[in-house]
N, C-alpha and C positions, 0 to 999 in steps of 0.2 A: 085474522091479521093480511095485510096488504105489502106488495112489492114494488120496487121500481118497474116499470112498464120493460125497460131495456133488460133486466135482468129475470125476468118471470118465464116460467116454464112454459107457457103458452107462448107460441111464436109473436113477441112483439109487433112484427109487422102485419100480421094476420089480424090481428086485434084491433089495430090503428085503421088499417084498410076497412076493415067492417064499420067501424064507427064512423069514419070520413065518408063513406058510399050513404049511410043512413043520414047523416047530418046534412048532406049535399041535397039528396033527394027530398027529404022532410022537414029539414031545417033542425038546428039545435034544440030548440026549445019543443019541437015536434016530435023528437024520438024519444023512447023509452028505454030503460036498461032491460026491461022486459024483450023489447024488440031486437035490441043487440044480442042477447043472450039467445034468442030463437036464431038469428042468423048465423051464429057460430055453433048451433047445435049445443049449446049448454044451457044449465039451469041459470034462473036468473041470480041466486044466491053464490053460485060458483064465481061468477064474476067479481064478486068484493074481495077475492084473493087477491086480485091484481092490481084493483083501484079503489078508493074510498068513496068518491063521488062522481057522477058524469062530467063533471068540469074537468077532473084530471085527464079525461080522454082528450077534450076540446084543448086543453094546454099542450098536451103533448103532440097532438095533429098540428098546432100552429108552430110551436119550436120545431117539429121534423121537417114542416115546409121549407121554413128558413134555412135550417141548415142544409137540407137538400140543395136548395137554389144557390146558397152560396158556394157550397163543395163544387155543384156543377159549374158554375159560372168561372171560378177561379181556377180550374182546372181547365177552361178553355182559353184562358187568357196567355197565350204564348208569349214569352217576354222578347223574343227575337222580331216579333211582329210590328209594325207601324202601330200608330194609336188608333187610326181610323179602323184598321183590320181587327184590332183588338175591340174595338166598340160593336164592329158588326158580329164578332163571335159572341160577346155578351147578349146581344139581343137575339140573337139565333138560339143560344143556349137556354136563356131564360124562357121563351115563349114555347120552344119544345119541351122543356122540364114540366112547365104547367099544364100544357096540352096532353102530355104522355100519364099524366096523374093527375086528372082533372078534380077527380072527388077531394083528394088532400090539399090542394093547393086552393081551391074555391072555397073550402071550408075555411081555411085561414083568413082569406080575404073577407068572406061575407059574414062570419060568425065570430069574428077577433072582439067584437064589442060585447059578446056574451060573457065574455072571463070578467070575474071578479077584479077589483083596480089592481091589487099587489101581483096577479099573474098577468093582467092586462100591460103593467107596466115593464114586466119582464121581457115578455115578447114584443114590445115595442120597441126596447133597446135593443133586442137581437135584430129587429128590423132596420133600426136604424143604424146599426152598424153593417147591414147589407147594402143599404142606401148609400152609406158613406163610400163603399167599394165603387158603386155604380158611379158616382160623382166623382170620384178620383179618375175613372178612365175616361168619362166626359172632358174634364178639365184637360188631362194628356192630350184629349184630341184637339182642344181649343189651343193649348199652348203650341202645338205643333203646325197648326193653322188649317187644321182639317174641319174644324166648326168654326165658326162666328164666334169673336171673341167679346163681342158687344152685347151678348145674352148672358145673364148670370147662369153659373152652372147650376145652381140649385133650381132654377127654373126650367132649365132644360131637363134636370134629373127627373122633376116631378111629371113633366110632359111626357117622358119616355116611358115612367112607370105607368101612366095611365094607358097610354098606347099598349103597352104589353100586358098588364094585369086583367085589363076588363075585356080582353079576349074571351076570359071565361063566360061572358054574358052573350056575346054575339056570334062568336065563331062556332059553328057547328059541323064538324069534319063529317062528310058523308062520301059514302063510296060513288055515287054517282057524280059527285062535283070533281071528283079526282084532284083533289086540292091535299097535299100532306101537310102535317104541323111544319115542317121544315121548310117548304115553298111558301107557307103562308108567312112564316117568321122572315124569311127573304123579302117579302113584298112589306113588311113593316120596316125593315131596314132602309129600304128605299125611302119609302113614305117620309120616315124621320131625317134621315141624311139629306134628302133633296130639299128638306125644309130649312133646315139648319146648316147646310155646308156653306162654307166662305165663297163670295162671288157675289152673282148678281142677287138684289134683293127686290121685293115687292114692299113699297113703303104704303103704310096705310095710315090716313090722317086720324088722329084722334077723334072722338066725337066731341061735336061742337067747333071744331077747327074751321077757320074761314074757309070758304072754296073760292078758287080763282073766278074771275067774271067770265063769262063766255066770250069768245072772240065775236066781233060784230060780223054781221053777214058781209059777203064779199058783193061788191057792186058788179053787176054783169057789164061787160063791155059791148 
């Protein structure tokens, strides 16, 4: 007999955390249910009271990751704040949320493709809803003049997600560096806003564009 994770007798957070830790360290395909049971101090057969197959856990990890991100970000968006301040809060909250539970969120980002199509589709729908929230915050900042309006909001959204999400790969907080997740998030805010803020622009010619002729040398007098 199986039961939904959120209503199971074992603490669902503990079960998901153990699975996420193993999937993050060993990969989804490289993790066995026997290893998961051992990490929880359970018999392998006992796990199947809570789920039917390993994919169930990956699905719930992915959905939990997106739910937590959206809930945290929505809670950070104070309606009385100006759009640029709301965007700063969004970036800070998204990055710190990911880095505070790296195994959970990295598993969602790295292992989503391992889900079978029906479940992957459901997770992508949930992800798209969260992306729509972020895109709306970016659009508000554009309409208020805080961000350049000549860049498609979708492109800014995709760029921002790449900047935020892939910190799971290259940001390694170490005590000796003295860099906290919140401080690092503030750096990302600066990088993104200084590149997309209204005002002076750097114009980059497209590949193959004709280059101006160099000025002739000055004749010495």
